[in-house]
C-alpha positions in Angstrom: 0.0 0.0 0.0 1.3 3.5 -0.9 2.4 5.7 2.0 2.0 9.5 2.1 5.7 10.3 1.4 6.6 7.5 -1.0 9.2 8.9 -3.3 10.3 11.7 -1.1 14.1 11.8 -0.3 15.4 13.4 2.8 19.0 14.1 3.5 19.5 14.5 7.2 22.5 16.0 9.0 21.4 16.1 12.7 22.4 15.3 16.2 20.6 14.4 19.5 16.8 14.5 19.3 15.2 17.6 17.8 16.5 17.0 14.3 16.5 13.2 14.2 12.9 12.9 15.6 11.6 15.2 12.9 13.2 13.1 10.2 11.9 10.0 11.9 8.3 11.1 11.4 9.0 11.6 7.7 10.6 8.2 7.5 7.6 6.5 9.2 5.4 8.2 6.6 7.3 6.7 3.8 10.2 9.1 3.0 13.6 7.7 2.3 15.8 9.3 5.0 19.5 9.3 4.4 21.4 10.2 7.6 24.8 11.7 6.9 27.2 11.0 9.8 30.8 12.0 10.7 33.5 9.3 11.0 32.7 8.6 14.7 29.0 8.5 13.9 26.4 10.8 15.4 27.3 11.3 19.1 24.2 9.8 20.6 25.2 6.4 19.1 27.7 6.1 21.9 25.6 7.5 24.8 25.0 4.6 27.2 21.9 4.4 29.4 21.9 6.1 32.8 23.9 4.3 35.4 25.6 2.3 32.6 22.9 -0.4 32.7 23.4 -1.5 29.1 26.3 -3.6 27.9 29.5 -2.0 26.6 29.2 -1.3 22.9 25.5 -1.1 22.8 23.9 1.6 20.7 22.6 4.5 22.9 18.9 4.5 23.6 18.6 8.1 22.3 20.0 7.1 19.0 17.8 4.0 18.7 14.7 6.0 19.5 15.2 8.7 16.8 16.8 6.8 13.9 14.6 3.8 13.2 14.6 2.8 9.5 17.0 5.4 8.2 20.0 4.7 6.0 23.5 5.9 7.2 26.2 7.4 5.0 29.5 8.1 6.8 31.7 10.9 5.4 34.3 13.3 6.6 32.8 16.7 6.0 36.1 18.4 6.5 37.3 17.1 3.1 36.3 18.2 -0.4 35.4 14.6 -1.3 33.1 14.3 1.8 31.3 17.5 0.8 31.0 16.2 -2.8 29.3 13.1 -1.4 26.7 15.3 0.3 26.1 17.3 -2.8 25.7 14.1 -4.8 23.0 13.0 -2.5 21.3 16.5 -2.5 20.9 16.7 -6.2 18.0 14.2 -6.1 16.7 15.1 -2.7 13.5 16.8 -1.8 14.4 17.9 1.7 17.6 18.8 3.5 17.0 18.6 7.3 19.4 19.7 9.9 19.9 21.0 13.4 23.6 21.8 13.0 24.4 25.4 13.9 24.2 28.0 11.1 27.8 29.2 11.1 29.1 25.6 10.7 26.7 25.0 7.8 27.6 28.2 6.0 31.3 27.5 6.5 30.9 24.1 4.7 28.9 25.7 1.9 25.7 24.1 3.1 23.9 27.2 4.1 20.4 28.0 2.7 21.6 30.5 0.1 24.2 28.1 -1.3 21.9 25.1 -1.5 18.8 27.0 -2.7 20.8 28.4 -5.7 22.2 24.9 -6.6 19.0 23.0 -5.9 15.9 25.2 -6.5 13.4 22.4 -5.7 15.1 21.5 -2.4 13.2 22.3 0.9 15.8 23.4 3.5 14.5 22.6 7.0 16.5 23.7 10.1 15.7 23.8 13.8 17.8 25.3 16.6 17.5 26.3 20.2 16.4 29.9 20.3 15.1 30.9 16.9 16.8 31.8 13.6 17.2 35.5 14.4 18.5 37.6 17.2 21.7 37.7 19.4 21.2 34.1 20.6 20.4 32.5 17.2 23.6 30.5 17.3 23.7 29.9 21.0 24.3 26.2 22.0 21.2 24.5 23.5 20.1 21.4 25.4 16.5 20.7 26.1 16.6 22.1 29.7 17.8 25.5 28.4 14.9 25.9 26.1 12.2 25.0 28.7 13.9 27.2 31.2 13.9 30.2 28.9 10.4 29.6 27.6 8.9 29.7 31.1 7.8 26.1 31.5 10.4 25.2 34.2 9.2 28.2 36.3 5.7 26.7 36.3 6.7 23.2 37.2 7.1 22.1 40.8 5.9 22.9 44.3 5.2 26.5 45.3 7.5 26.4 48.2 10.5 24.8 46.4 12.7 25.7 43.5 11.3 25.1 40.0 11.6 21.5 38.6 12.8 20.4 35.2 10.0 18.4 33.4 10.4 14.6 33.4 10.8 14.4 29.6 12.6 16.4 27.0 9.6 18.3 25.9 11.6 21.1 24.3 13.5 18.9 21.9 10.5 16.6 21.0 8.0 19.4 20.5 10.6 21.2 18.4 10.8 18.0 16.3 7.1 17.9 15.9 7.0 21.5 14.7 9.8 21.0 12.3 8.1 17.9 10.8 4.9 19.9 10.5 6.8 22.7 8.8 8.4 20.3 6.3 5.0 18.8 5.5 3.6 22.3 5.0 6.5 23.2 2.7 6.0 20.0 0.7 2.4 20.8 0.2 3.2 24.4 -0.8 5.8 23.1 -3.3 3.2 20.7 -4.8 0.5 23.4 -5.1 2.6 26.5 -5.9 5.8 25.1 -7.2 7.9 26.9 -4.6 10.7 25.4 -2.6 11.6 27.3 0.5 13.3 27.4 3.9 11.6 26.0 7.0 12.8 27.1 10.4 11.6 26.7 14.0 13.2 26.3 17.4 12.9 24.6 20.8 12.2 28.0 22.4 9.4 28.8 20.0 7.7 25.4 20.6 7.8 26.0 24.3 5.7 29.1 23.7 3.4 27.1 21.5 2.9 24.5 24.2 2.0 27.2 26.7 -0.4 29.2 24.5 -3.2 29.2 27.0 -1.1 29.9 30.1 0.9 32.7 28.4 -2.3 34.3 27.1 -3.9 34.0 30.5 -1.1 36.1 31.9 -1.3 38.5 29.0 -5.0 39.1 29.3 -5.3 39.1 33.1 -1.9 40.5 34.1 -2.0 38.1 37.0 1.1 36.0 37.3 0.5 32.2 37.5 2.3 30.4 40.3 3.7 26.9 40.6 1.0 24.7 42.2 2.7 21.4 42.7 0.3 18.6 41.8 -2.3 21.1 40.4 -2.4 23.2 37.3 -1.4 26.8 38.0 -4.4 28.3 36.1 -7.1 25.9 37.5 -8.5 26.1 41.0 -10.7 23.4 42.4 -10.2 19.6 42.5 -8.1 19.3 39.3 -4.8 17.6 40.2 -2.9 14.5 41.2 -3.8 12.7 44.5 -1.9 10.0 46.3 -3.6 6.8 47.2 -3.2 4.6 50.2 -0.7 2.2 48.5 1.6 4.9 47.2 -0.1 5.1 43.8 -1.7 8.3 42.4 -4.8 9.4 40.5 -5.2 12.4 38.3 -8.7 13.8 38.8 -9.5 16.4 36.2 -13.2 17.2 36.5 -16.7 15.8 36.7 -19.1 16.8 34.0 -22.4 15.6 35.4 -23.9 16.1 38.8 -24.9 12.4 39.3 -21.3 11.3 38.7 -20.1 14.0 41.2 -22.6 12.7 43.7 -21.4 9.1 43.2 -17.8 10.3 43.6 -18.6 12.1 46.9 -20.4 9.0 48.3 -17.5 6.6 47.3 -15.0 9.1 48.7 -17.0 9.5 51.9 -17.2 13.3 51.5 -20.9 13.7 51.1 -20.7 17.3 52.2 -19.0 18.1 48.9 -22.0 16.8 46.9 -24.1 19.6 48.5 -21.4 22.3 48.5 -22.7 25.3 46.6 -19.3 26.0 45.2 -19.3 22.6 43.3 -22.8 22.4 41.7 -21.9 23.1 38.1 -19.2 21.7 35.8 -17.4 25.0 35.6 -17.4 25.3 39.4 -15.8 21.9 39.6 -13.0 23.4 37.5 -12.6 26.2 39.9 -14.8 29.0 38.5 -15.6 31.5 41.2 -13.4 29.9 43.8 -10.9 31.8 45.9 -7.5 30.2 46.8 -8.9 29.5 50.3 -11.9 27.7 48.8 -9.6 25.6 46.6 -7.3 24.7 49.4 -10.2 23.6 51.6 -11.7 21.4 48.9 -8.5 19.9 47.8 -7.6 19.0 51.4 -10.8 17.0 51.8 -10.3 15.2 48.4 -6.6 14.6 49.3 -7.6 12.9 52.5 -10.3 10.8 50.7 -7.9 9.5 48.1 -5.5 8.4 50.8 -8.1 6.0 52.2 -8.2 3.6 49.3 -5.7 1.9 47.0 -5.1 3.0 43.4 -6.8 0.0 41.9 -9.9 0.5 44.1 -10.2 4.0 42.7 -9.5 2.7 39.2 -12.3 0.2 39.5 -14.8 2.8 40.8 -13.9 5.6 38.4 -14.3 3.3 35.4 -18.0 3.1 36.3 -18.3 6.9 36.0 -18.2 7.9 32.3 -18.5 11.6 33.0 -15.6 11.8 35.4 -12.3 12.7 33.6 -9.5 11.0 35.4 -6.5 8.7 34.9 -4.3 6.5 37.1 -0.8 7.8 37.1 1.4 5.1 35.5 5.1 4.4 35.7 7.0 3.3 32.5 6.4 -0.4 33.2 2.7 0.2 33.2 2.9 2.5 30.2 4.4 -0.2 28.1 1.7 -2.6 29.3 -1.2 -0.2 28.7 -3.8 -2.0 26.6 -5.0 1.2 25.0 -1.6 2.0 23.6 -1.0 -1.6 22.5 -4.3 -1.8 20.7 -3.5 1.5 18.9 -0.1 0.2 17.9 1.7 3.1 19.6 4.8 0.9 20.2 7.1 -0.9 17.9 10.1 -3.2 18.4 13.8 -2.7 17.5 16.7 -5.1 17.6 19.7 -3.7 19.6 23.1 -5.3 19.6 23.9 -6.8 23.0 20.3 -6.3 24.3 18.0 -7.9 21.8 14.5 -7.0 20.8 13.1 -4.1 22.8 10.1 -1.8 22.6 10.2 1.8 21.5 7.6 4.4 20.5 6.3 3.8 17.0 4.3 5.8 14.4 1.4 7.5 16.2 -0.6 9.0 13.3 -3.0 6.8 11.4 -4.3 7.6 7.9 -7.2 5.5 6.6 -6.0 5.1 3.0 -2.2 5.8 2.9 -1.0 4.9 6.4 2.6 5.1 7.4 4.5 2.5 9.4 7.6 1.9 11.5 10.5 1.0 9.2 12.8 -1.3 11.3 16.0 -0.9 13.2 18.6 1.9 13.4 21.2 1.9 10.7 24.8 0.7 11.2 27.3 3.5 10.7 28.0 4.0 7.0 26.1 0.9 6.0 24.6 2.6 2.9 27.8 4.3 1.6 28.3 1.9 -1.3 24.7 1.7 -2.4 23.7 5.4 -2.1 26.9 7.1 -3.2 27.2 4.7 -6.2 23.6 5.5 -7.1 24.4 9.2 -6.7 27.1 8.9 -9.4 30.3 8.7 -7.4 32.9 6.3 -8.6 34.1 3.2 -6.7 37.5 4.9 -6.2 35.9 8.0 -4.7 33.7 5.8 -2.4 36.7 3.8 -1.3 38.6 7.0 -0.5 35.7 8.4 1.4 35.4 5.2 3.5 39.2 5.0 4.0 39.3 8.5 5.2 36.3 8.0 7.6 37.9 4.8 9.0 41.3 6.5 9.5 39.6 9.5 11.3 37.6 7.1 13.4 40.6 5.1 14.5 42.6 8.2 15.2 39.8 9.7 17.3 39.3 6.4 19.3 43.1 6.2 19.9 43.1 9.8 21.1 40.2 9.1 23.5 41.9 6.0 24.9 45.1 7.8 25.4 43.3 10.6 27.2 41.6 8.0 29.5 44.9 6.3 30.2 43.8 3.2 28.2 46.7 3.3 25.6 50.5 3.4 25.7 
């Protein structure tokens, strides 16, 4: 069955998450994604899991998660021949996708102006930390820096403690989503209008996009939101996470119908809340009209109620109440076992050297007539050099020279690292 991006060729020069994850979406939707890597490979290939739980030599989980199904070409971009290889790939490509810093790309002759003049049908997609313009356009970024600057860290955590870093790299991954969306938009525009163009976004920009409501709330009201621990800063009332008697937790969002609220109050043994005039309408149960004191009082009663029963007792009861919006807080073991995610094929499997077959996140978007699909395991470093560079018109002698140079650079770099670590004479 045809996939949405069948026939689209993407040349990817990326590191870490924000770039690779964007290209991964394109790959799952059918594009042929060619990952150009330096002699040592993309750095996250070599990042071991926290606490070194994985065997020596195993591919890093970050690399595995963002590079399923791609094809790897390994070249030394500091050489003319290495750059020639990239240009050979670009001449038939539809998209050049990168999160390298702009000065480095321009120095290599891979800036937008250079490539747009050579390949007028090429979509040039780039993503960085803080946006394409301004004094910090070329500033180095890791996920935490973007979520700190965008305000999300300041809104995360308990009110009487320092801000918390979110428990996932939402800056990088949301930046990837925005970049993939931008590429799809540019492909559509090229199809309709015959125009190839530059696509740019950033981790900082996507933090603002993730907080549209909260930022607009502040802009409109002038009232600064404050960290509220297990509750949303802009929502008073019951909305929040509550601990259960066995150490589990339930996220209670709201109750849409009065009869379900009555049933909740009876099960929770807080019948007075069923009659509380502050909680008679759906909007009131989301905090409308409440003062902070009202909210604190009501939450304290609900907090005590949740602590009287185990998480699965609450789970069993809440499943009988269709108009209560809630969820049991799950750890990663439980996330991988969640029947809803399994039925929707939200996970796929990859084979990892030294570890075997493991689960990872798969393609999450379904299309009824031209669905995408996960495309297999991560590529071995340079495994597609011969096939792709030969198809791009490079001679066998040139390809051999490229591979020899990459191998020599790799061996020299490894020797240097071993020497620095005291592992070589």
